[in-house]
N, C-alpha and C positions, 0 to 999 in steps of 0.2 A: 424320475431319478430316485434311487434309493437313498436312505438317510445318511449312510456313510459317505457316499459320493458327494451328497449335498453339503455335509459338514466340511469335508476336505476342500471342496470348491470355495465355499464361503470363507473358511479359515485362510486359505492361501490368498484369496482376493483381498480380504481385510488387511492382512499383514503387508501385502504388496502396496495397496493404496495408502495406508497409513505410513508405511516405511518410506515410500517415495516422497510423499508430501512433507513429512517431518524432516527428511534429509534436505530437501530443497529449502525449507524454512530455516533450518540450521545454517545452511550456507548463506542465505540472505541475511540472517541476524549477525553472523560473524564477519561478513565481508562488505555489507552495504551501509552507507551513512544515510541518516534521515533526509539530508538536504541535497543529495546528489542523485541525478537522473542519468542513467546510461542508456544511450539510444542505439538501435540496430536497424538495419534494412530501411534506410531513408526515414527513420523515425516511426516505422510501423510498429516496432516492438520497443517498449521502454521498460527498463528495470529500475525500480525505485522502491525503497523500503518504506513501509507504512504499518502502523499498528491500528487496527480497526476495532473500536469498542462496540460497534453496532453489528447488524446483520448484513445481508447482501446489500451492496451499494450504500453502506453505512446507515441503513434504516434502523431507527431506534437508538442511534448514538447519543441523542439529546435526552433520552429518558434518564431518570434518576438511577444511580448504580444498583440499588436494590431491585428495581423493576427489571433492569437489564439482566441481573443475575438470575432472577426467577424465570424470566421468559427465555433468554438466550442460552442459559446454562442448564437449569433444572428441567424446564419444559422440553427443550431440545433433547436432552439426555433421555427423558422418558419416551419421547416420540421415536428416537432412534432405536432404543431398546425394544419398543413394541414392533417396529418394522423388522428388526433383526429376528425377533421371536417368530413373527409371521413367516418370514423368509425361510427359516429353518424348519418350522413345524407344519407349514401348510402342505396338504397333500395334493392340492389342485394347481399348484404353481408350476409354470413351465420353466425349462432351463434358461431361456432368455430373460424371463422375469426375475429369476434368481440372480442372474448376473446384474441386471438393471438395479434391483433393490440393494444388492450388496455394494455396488458402486456408490449409490446414494448414501448408504450407511457408512461406508469406509471414508468417504470425503467428509461427511458430517462428524464422525467420531474424531477425525484428525483435527478439524477446526475446533471441536469441543476440547480436545487436549490442549490446544493453544489457550482457550479461555481459562482453563484451570491453571495452567502454568504461568500465564502472563497477565494476571489480574483482570480477567474479563476481556482481554484483547485477542484478536486473531492477526497473525502475521500475514501481510499481503505484500507482493513485490512485482507483479506483472501488470502491464497495461498495453493494450494494442489499439491501433486506430490510424486514421489518415487525417492529417491537419488537426482541426478542432473536433472532429467526430471520433471520440475515443471511448473506450470502455472505462468502467470504474477500475481501480486497482484491485487485483484478485490474486489468487494463489492456485497451486496445482490441485488442491482439494476441491476448489470451486469448479475446476474443469472436470474433475471426476464426477462430481454431483451433477453437472450439466449433461455429461455423457450418459449417466445413468437415467436421468430424467427423459432425455431424448429417446433412449432405448425403450424405456417404460411406455412412453407415449406411442412409439411405433408398435410395440406388442399389443397395446390396447386398440390401436387402429386396426391391426391385423385381426384381432379377435372380433371386432365389429364387422369387418368385411366377411369373415369366415366363422360365423357363430357355430358353437358346438351343437351336434345333432341332439334332438330331444325336445 
């Protein structure tokens, strides 16, 4: 893929991922209360507002605020920037890998925006499950990151099955 097409694809995907996630979080912030859970589809889907100071599944939430800032904001920003630069400038990356990495970066940047805007917290509002078997509360950015990760693993698996000649 030539550089112009790659930049356009990455740009459109980033704007779309971040825009969709931030829009859903804005709706959640403006219309949901902390102590109210809304249930759909026989309690399979729950909508409930939460502010997560930690990482995935609140990992690191108990760490001192300074440590959380350096790890969950600064370190994550540097890593996402590095992944984005690799995605844009790598000559050996496939179109599916570009899409996968851009999904990961888009979701990550959107959660990073939350950390900057909301005193180190990420807005979460979705929960799925059956009875007591439930996910942690998550957001649209987390879904985007998960989709990108799955796609990246599939492309890596494909490369292992079909190695390049030489």
